[in-house]
N, C-alpha and C positions, 0 to 999 in steps of 0.2 A: 575792434568792436567795442562799443560803449555799453555801459550797464543797461541802458534802456532797451538795447537791441536783443537782449537775451533774457534768460530766466523763464519763469513759467507762472505768470500772474494769474492765469485762469485755473491752474491746478489740473489741467486736463492732459497736457503733453506727456508728463511723467516719462522721460527717456530712461531707457536702461542705462546702467553704468557698469563699465568693465574697468577695473583698476589693475593694471599690469605693473608688478613690482619686481625689478631685478634684484639679485642678491649678491653683493660683493663684486661690483664692477666699477672701474674707474670712469670718471666723467667724460673722458675723451676716447673711450674704447668702443666707438661706433663709427660706421661709415659716415653718417651725417654730421658727426663731430670732427671729421677729418682724419680718422685713423688710417694710416697707409696700408695696413695689412688685414685687420679684422673686417670680416664681411658681415653686415647686418642689413640685408636688403629689405626685410619686412619692417623693421623699425625705421629704416630710411624712408620708406613709403609712408609710414604713419607720421613721421616728422614733417613730411612735405604737406600733409593734410591737417596739421595741427597749429594751434597757437603754441609755439615752441619757445621756451626760455632756456637758452644755453647756460645761463648762470643761475641754475637752481641750487638750493642747498638743503641739507638735512641738519637739524639742530645738533644731533648726536651721531657720531660715526660708528655706531655699534648696532647690530641687528635689532635686538629687542626694544630698546628705548625708541629707536627710529620708527619701527613699525607701530608702536603704541602711539606715537605722535601722529602718524598718518591717519589712524582710525578714530582718534579723539579730537584732532585739531589743537592739541595742547602741547606745550613744551614739556620735556621730561620732568623738570622740577614741579610742574603743575599736576601731571598725571601720576608722578611718584614711582615710575618704573624706569630706573636709571642705569641698570646693568642687566646682564644676561642671567646671572645666577646669584643667589644670596651667599654671603659669607656665613659659614656655620661655626658654632662655638668650638667644635673639635677640628683643629687644622689638619688632622690626619685624614679626615673624611672629604673626599672629592665632592665639591658642590654640584658638579654635573650629575652625579649618581646618588647623592645623599637624599634626593627627593623620594627614593624608594624606602627610606627609613622613617617609620611613623614618628619617632621622637623629634624629627626635624620638619615635620609637615607645616608647622606654623610659619616658618621662614618663607617657604614657597607660596603658601596660601596668602600671606599678607600682600605679596606683590600681585598675585593673580586677582585677588579681590578688588584691586583698584580698577581693573577693567570693567567691573560691574557697577561701580559707583559713579563713573563718568558717562555722559552721553557718548555714544559711538555712532558712526555712520549707519551701520545696519539697524540699530535701534531707532534712530531718528527717521530713517527712511521707511521703517516698518509702519510708523504712524501715518505715512502717506500711501500705504497699501503695497509696499515693496516686499518681495521675498529676497533672500540673500543666501550666498553660498561662499564658504571659506574653503580655499584650497592652497596648498603650499605651506610656507612658513607661518607658524602661529605658536606663540609662547604661552598664551594665557589660559592654559587648561583646555577644557572642551570648547568647541567652536561656539556653543550656545552662550558662554560667558561673555562673549563680545557682542551678543545680540543677533548673531546669524541664525536664520531659520533652518539652514542645512549646512553641512560641512563634512570634511574628511577627518579632522583631527579629534581623537577621543580624549587626549590629555591625561590618560591614566598612567601614573608613574610606574605602577606594577607591570605595565605592558610597554614600557619604553617611552612613555609620553614625556617630552621635554620641549622641543621647539617645532613640533609639527607632526611627528610620528607618521601615521598613514598619509597625511597630507603631503609629505615630502615626495611621494611617488608621482605627483602630478608633473607632467612635462617630461620627466626622466623615464617614466614608464607608461606614456600615453596620456590622452586627454579626455577619455570617455566620461569620467565622473563629472567634469565640467560640462561636456556636451549634453549629458543626460539631464543635468539640472536646467540648462537653458531650454532644452526641449520641453521639460515639464512646465517651466514658467510660461513659455509661449503657448502651450496647449491650454493652460489655465488662464490665459490672457492677463498675466500678472507682470508688472514692471519688475525688473530684477537688478540687484547689485551683486557683482561678481568680484571676489578678491582672488586674483590670480598672482600668487607670490611663490613661484617655483623655487626649488633649492638649486638655482642656476643663476649665473655660472659658478656659484659657490663650490669650493672643494668638498668632496673629492672631484678633481677635474678628470672625469672619465667619459669623454665625448665618444660618439661613434667613430670607429676606425676610419671610415670614409672621410670624415671631416678632419680628424687628427692628421691623417697622412698629408693633406694639403699644407698644413701649417708646419709640420716637421721639415718640409722642404723649403720653408721660407725663413725660419728663424734658427739660430744655432743652439738654443736651449730647449730640451724636451719639456721642462717645466713651463716655460713661456708658451710653447706650442700647445700644451694641454689647456692652459688657461684661455688662450686665444680661441681655440677650437670650441671650448665650452661657451664662450660668448656667442659664437655662431650657432651653436646648438640651442641656446636659449632663444635666439632670434628666430630660429626655425619653428620652435613651439609657439612663439607669438604669431607667426604667420599661419600656423594651423588654426589657432583660435580666431584670428581675424577673418580668415577665409571661411571658417565655419559660420560665423555671424553673417557674412555676405550670402552664403548659400542658403541660410535660413531666412533670408529677407529681413534681417534685423539691423543692418548697418545704418540705415537712414534714421533710425530712432534710437541709436546707442551712442552714448558719450564714452570715449575711451581716454583714460588718463594713464600717463606713464611717469614712473619715477623709480629711482634705485635707492635701496636702504642705506648703503654706505659704499665707500670706494674700496678698491683693491689694486695694488700694484704688485705683480708677481715678482718674487725674488728669483732671478734667473739661475742662481747658484745652488738653490736648495730644492727639496722635493715640493710637489705642487700644492702643498697646503701652507706654505710659508709666504708671508707678505712683507713688503718693505716698510720701514718705520713710518714713512710719511703718507701712509694710506689708511687702511682700516684702523679705527681707534685713535686716530690723530686729529688735531684741529686744522690740519693743512688741507689744501684743495683736493689732494688725492684721497682724503678721507670723507670730506663733507660735501663736495660738489657733485651735482648730478643734473643731467638735462631733465626738465619737467615739461610735459606736453599735455594739452587738452584738445581732443578732436571731437567734432560732431558735424558730419557732412551736411552742408547746406545751411547750417546754423552758426557755426563758428568760422570766421574768416581765417584761413591759414596765414600765419605771420611768424617770422623768425626774429626773436628779440635777443641780441647779442650783448646788451648792456645792462638791462634791469635785473638786479638781484631779487630773486624770489625764494620762497621757502616751502618745505613740505607742510608747514602749518597752514598754508594757504589752500591746500587741497580740500579740506573738509568744507569750509565756507563756499568754495567754488562749486563743489558737487551739490551741496544743499540748495544753493541758489538755482542751479540749472534744473534741479528736480522740483522746484517750487516748494521746498520745505523750509520751515523757519530755521534761522541760524541762531544758535545760542548766543546770548549777548556777551558771554565771557570768552569767546574764542578770539585769540590774538591775531589770527591771520586775516588776509583780505581776499576778496574775490579776484582771481587772476584775469577775469574778463572785464573788470572795472578799471578802465584806464586812469580815471581820476584818483581812485583809491591807491593804485600803484604809484602814481606820480607823487601823491601826498606822503607816502611812507619813505623816509630817507634812509632807514637802516634795517638790517636783518641781524638776528642774534643766534647764538648757539652755546652749547655747554657740552663738554666731553667728560665722561666719567670712566672709572676703572671698569674692567670686565665684570668683576663681582661687586655687588652692592655691599658696602662695608657694614651698614646697619639698616635693616629693612624698615625700622621705625624712624630713621633719620636719613631719607634717601639721597640727600645732597652731600652727605658726609664724604663720599668717595669722589667728589668733584676733582678733576685734574686741570681743566682749562675752561675759560669762557672766551668767546670771540664775538666781534662785531664787524660788520661790513657796511661801509658808508660809501656809496658810489664805487670807485675803483680801489678804495683803500680798505685794508683789513688789519685789525688789531687783534692779536692773540695774547691773552693774559693768563699766565699760569696761576693755579690756585696757591702754589707755594710762593709767598711774597719775596723770597730771596732769589727767585729766578726772574730775569728781566723779561718784559713784554717784547713782542716782535711786531713790527709794522711793515706792511708790504703794499705795493701797487699790484694787485692781482690781475688787472687787465694787461699791463705791460709785462708782468713777471708771474705768470700763472703757476709756475713750479716753485715759486717762493725761494729763489736762490739769492736774491739781493735785498736784504732788509734795508729799510730807509730810516733816516733819523729826522724826525719832525716833532720836537717836544710839545709844541703848542697843539698840533693835531692829536697827538697821542693823549694829551691831557683831556682834550675835548671828548674824544671817543671813549676814554676811560670813564668820564663822568656820565656819559650816556649809557654805557654798559652797566655801571653801578646803579643808575636810576632804574633801568629795566630790571635788574636783579633784585633790588630792594623792594621795588613795587610788586614784583611777582611773588616775593617771599612773604608779603603781608597777608 
């Protein structure tokens, strides 16, 4: 599909948008990505209806900065949310629970406030008449701070607010809050933006026994079985959502976008909240790669792209264009339905930080890696200059087992990476 064939130049179509975001799932842990055991029939069906990019990437392989990128269309160093929790001045205070202590409020508030100073998809779409709903994972305080008109997350630290609170019930404990919102939007004849980011397949891996039993019979490790079953459980909830849209007669005017926040490779030898080193929080494919898909029946021609690298920074401009909304000039991404723009971009970039933000006033201080992908080649550059960079052909070697030596290419990619980084930092 070319750029001229889609979009909303009249401003009248205003499709609904459903954003489905998986939480801690490896790029190949789907039926449509060739996994031999995990069953994902609903996402397989969606993939067959989508403009599917099997080489999608997230700039950061950690939940909070990755989600902030999706909703702002900015890289982590641009939106300033680079880790899950701030480092506190007292090392004896756990940063996950320190938000309940008033003397540390500034550290948490500094990060959350950044969600209010950047344009977000809900705010930009509100200007076009959209209502919006937050469900599932959400780190930035109350849902309203992201511009949502409605939502599940209260964000009150005194009541356990951290990364979603009440929102984390969606999917795991039913779908009614989402269904109720969609019904209200439909009754009020309002286009809607839905953020469906359930706490799935994220640990704790506590899938229904009926699903778990099947995987226990297929793999030798209970921890792996629990993770695999949680992937199917997540897929089941996606099916419930998509079937609901169909039953409500909304499918034909609803754009469905799919992405995962970061990867996860279950450690088979440890309890089910442990992941392998080259997955979540790493710069390797197991941490940063995800399928990305965009579906709109009758409007977007289904197509499977196995070669073009794309990024979650592309989701915001793609969604805004589809909805006929202006795209902020400073967004670094491209429209995923614009073939010329995709062909003209030769590289995608990313940055990986520590779990905790070392200094909330200097958010890139906890940088661990930068990476660049050019075609089939990927260069990983550690922030520590004494650690050598790694170069891979990730099409031939997706598990990055065989580093390659090409000093000229490495120097070229490093120059491009440095130019991107210095330009972004100005």
